Every structure is written in C-alpha cells, then in structure tokens.
N, C-alpha and C positions, 0 to 999 in steps of 0.2 A: 718742421713739427707737429704732430699729427696732432687731431681732433680730440677734442675731453668723451670722454669715455659719455656712453651711456644713462650708466648710472647715478654721473657729477651732476651732468645736465637738467636728469628729470629730477635731481637736487637741487638745479638751481632756475628749474620752472620752465626748461624748455625740453625742445625734440628736433633733432636734425634727421636729415634725408639729401645723402647723396647722390644725382640719376647727370652720368653723363655730365657733361657743363654747367648745368644747372647744380645751390645749394639752397636747399629749402632749409627755412629758420622759423620752427613753433615755436608759440607764446604757449604754453602749457600746463598751462592753471585753472581751467576755467570755471573751477569751482569758488574763486576768488578774483574770476575776472581777470582775470590772468595779470593781476596787478604784481609788478616787480619790483628785487629787493636789488642791492649791492650786489648778494653771488648772481642774480640774473644780465648783470652788465656786465662782473665778469666777466662770468662766462663765454659771454657774445666777444666782453675782448678778447681772450684766447682763442676762441672762435677765426675771427678773424685773423688774427698770428699766424693761425695751425697755415689759413687761406690756399691750397696751390694755381700756378696758374693758370690749370687749363679749366678753373674756374672762369666763367664769363656771367651768370647772371646769380643773384641772391636774392631770393621772395623771404619775405619777412610776412608772417600772418601767424593767425589768432586761432584759438580752441574754442568752440564754443558762440554764443550770439555778441560775447565783445572784444573785440579788439585788442586791448587793455585800458584796464579803469587806473591806471600811473600806480607809485609809488604804494605801496602797503602801506596801510596805517600805522599799522603796528611800531612800525619803524617812530611815531611821535610819542610812543609810550614809554617812562623810561626802562621797560623790558626790552624794547625793542622787537627787534624778530631771533629765534632765537641762531645764535653762533654769528651775533650780527651787533657791531655796537648800532647805538637809539641813534637820533636826528642829537639830541642833548649830547651823551657821548661825544658825539662827533665835534660841536663844538666846544668839548675843554683840548681838542688838539693843538696843539703849539701852530703857530700860522704857514709856516713851510710841510710841516705834515699833515693839516690840512688841507690845503692847495694839490697832495701832491693825492691822496688819497682822493680826493674829488677831479683831477685829472684823471686817474684810473678808472671811473667812473665814467668819465666822457667814449675816454677808448675804446667802450663798448658799443658807441654809435658812430664813433670819428669815422672808423674804417671801410664802414659802407660808402663814403662819399668817393673811395681809389679811387681812380682813371682806369682800373683795372677789369673794374667790373661796372654793371646798372643794376644798380638796386629796387626793387621793387617791390611796395610796402601792399599789403592786399588785404585790404581793411574794414570792417562791417561793425555794427554796432559802435560801440561806444568808444573811442580812443582818446584818453583821459593826461593829460598831465605830460608824464613819462610816455605817454601812449603813444601824443600828438606830437612829441618829440622825436620818436620809433620814427614813427611814418614821415616825418619831416626831412629825419635824415634822409631819407632816400631818393636817390634819381624821381623816380617814377612811383604816383597812389592813384590808385587800380581801389573805387571804394565804391563798395556797394549804395543799394539808396534807404538806406536806415542807419549811416553813416554819424554817428555825431561829435564833431569836436571839438574840446576847450581845453584850452590852459587856466589850470587852477589853484596854480602855485601862490601866486600871491592872500589868491582866502587863504591861504597855511603858513601868512607869516615868511613865505622863500619865496624866490624867483626860479624861470627855467635855467636849468644849467646843467641840460645834458645834450649841450650845443644844438637847439632846438630856434634859439631865437635870432641865429644870421637867415638858416633857410625861409622862417618865415618873413621878416621882412624884405628878403628876397622876391617872395613870392608877392603877400599883399600890399609893402609898402609898409613905411614906418610909423604912421599913423595909424593906418586898420591895423598892426602885427600892435603897437599898443592899446587900443582901445577893446583885441580883443583878450589879449597879456591880462590888460587891471578888470575888469568886467568878469573874466571868467563864462563868458558868456558863453553857448551852445552854437556852433557852427555846423547847421546841417549841408545834407547834401545838396540840394543845388545849389545853395550861396558857397560849397567851399570849389562848386566849379568853374562860378564864377569869379570867384576869390583866386583861380590858379591856385589850389592845393589841391585838385584833384584834378588828377590827368583827365581820366574820367569814371564815370558815373553808368552801373551796369545793374540792372536788377539781383536781390541778393542771388535769388538761386540757381546764378548764373556766372558769382561774381568766382567760385572759382574756374572753370572752362576759361571765364576770360583771361585772367592769370596765363589756364595755356598758353594761350592762343598768343597775346602777348609777349612772351617767355621765345616760342619754335619765330618770331616776326623779328625779332630781336638778337638770337642765336644764329640768324641768316644770313647776315651778312658776316664778310670775312673778323675775326677779334682784332687783330691791330687797325682795324681804317675805325669801326668804334667806338676804343680806346682813346684812338687818338684824336677821335670827335669830340668824345666827351671833357678829354683833358682839352682841348681847343674854346666849347662851350667854358666850362670853368674858369679857364683866365680871361675871358673876352672881356667881362665889366670893368677889372680891374685897368686895361689896355684904351690907348687911344684906337681909332678907327683903323689908322694907317700901321699903330704896333699891331693890331690884328690882321691886317692884309701882311705885313709883315711874318707872324705864326704860320699863317696858314698856307704860303708859301716856301717856309721851314717844312713842317713837318711834309705837308704833301711831297718835297722832296726824295725826304727819307722814304715815303712810303713807294713811292714809284720805285726806289733803289730796292728795297725788299719784294714788290712785287718782279723786274725783274731779272731780280736773283731767286724765284720762287719758278718761275721759267725757265729756267739754266740749268735749275736742276734734273 
C-alpha cells in the first residue's frame, strides 16, 4: 500500500513527512486548533496500514499554538461536517454497523502502539478529548511547558472512545483517571509530569529541538532490539514475574541468533 496523497491528507487536516526512518504526521488545521473529524481518523488509519517496516519512529505533532482541540464540534450539529455523518445520524445506525464505524475510527489511533515502531507525541498548548487520546496512544509524550490536557467527553454526554481510556488508566491509575474524565478539568504540565502523562516537559521554544534529540536517541540502537524490548514491556502487565523472565529468555535467544547471523554475512 502507499500513503494517502498530499491533497487527500490536507482535506483530512493532516500533513505527512518521511525522512529516512522517521515518519512525522502533523495535525494541520491550526485555524480550528487542529480539531479532528472522522476524515482525520480514516486518514490516520490509512497511514498506519501503509506503514513500511523501514520506519522506526512516528512523530505526531500539531501546527499552531494547540496540539488539538479534539472532536470538531460541528459533528454535534444536525448538518455535521461536510461529507460526514453527524453524531445524531451515527446514533441512528444499527448496532453492528455503528460498532464497525466506531472501530474504524479507533483504527486511526491504535496502530501507533505497534511493537515495530516507537510513537512520539510532541504536544504544545491544549490537547483536549480526541487530542488527549491521540497523545495517550503514543508510546512517549514530549510536552511543552504550556501544555494542558483535558478529557471533555463526559461533559458532552459521550465517552472517550478512541482507545485513550486504557493508556490513561495505565499511566495514572483507575481513581485518578476517573477523576480526570468525570470532571473534564485541565491537567497542566507540572501535574502531567508528576502523574506520568508526560515523558518530559521542555520549554515551548525547545520542543522541536527536544523531539529531534529524542528521535535521534531512539533510532541509534538496532531496530530489532528496540522493537523486541517494546513488545516485552507491552506484555509485562499481563504476565507473572516468572512468565516475564521466560519471555525475556525466549526473546533474547532470538536476538542472539539474529546477531550471530548478521556477523556471518
């Protein structure tokens, strides 16, 4: 598969840049604070489906002062967004059809958790709702000092449904996750760092530089070793200590065989 073309990406509010082993996806609707629509999620899913094995790091960023204000509020209006079904129209779908549609939306974010890549969210300003969930789906979140996270779905009568609830609970625990989602309050940079929502907090003017430094560090080790380590860490929560040790031995044996084969070439 090939990546969506620049014109269709622009219509979905996205921009794509591929440089060697790094794919950068920019939310590119700064006039709407990078509000997202179903077209955004479908385009993200298409990018994930087209991702080639030579890509090691995916960076998600936003144009302008905000990372993303979340779901385009026009989706709540009867007319919705041009070319899209409104939320009211979606509610009229049959149960199976609606589940399939919502699953398609989730596919736009879910691929960022793949073991063969490391995903990095570079977050500045507001990251609300779908914007917060997009950042949460990434493995690492490098945030500017002016960052403000909020999960506002409950105040709109809906729930976070783009795959953000599990990584939120994993990061901050059930009680704090419930409080953040139920109140819709802002979580600013210092608290985000304290709670583990932010991998690091940097001055706003140094966000791009810091992302570049992080990407360089992530692409320095051998790709297979990073991917195998990520898979071990992803699976660790579902294993006992002994099971995890067994998994480490199994993966290490495979890595050693791969290294030996490389030396023989």
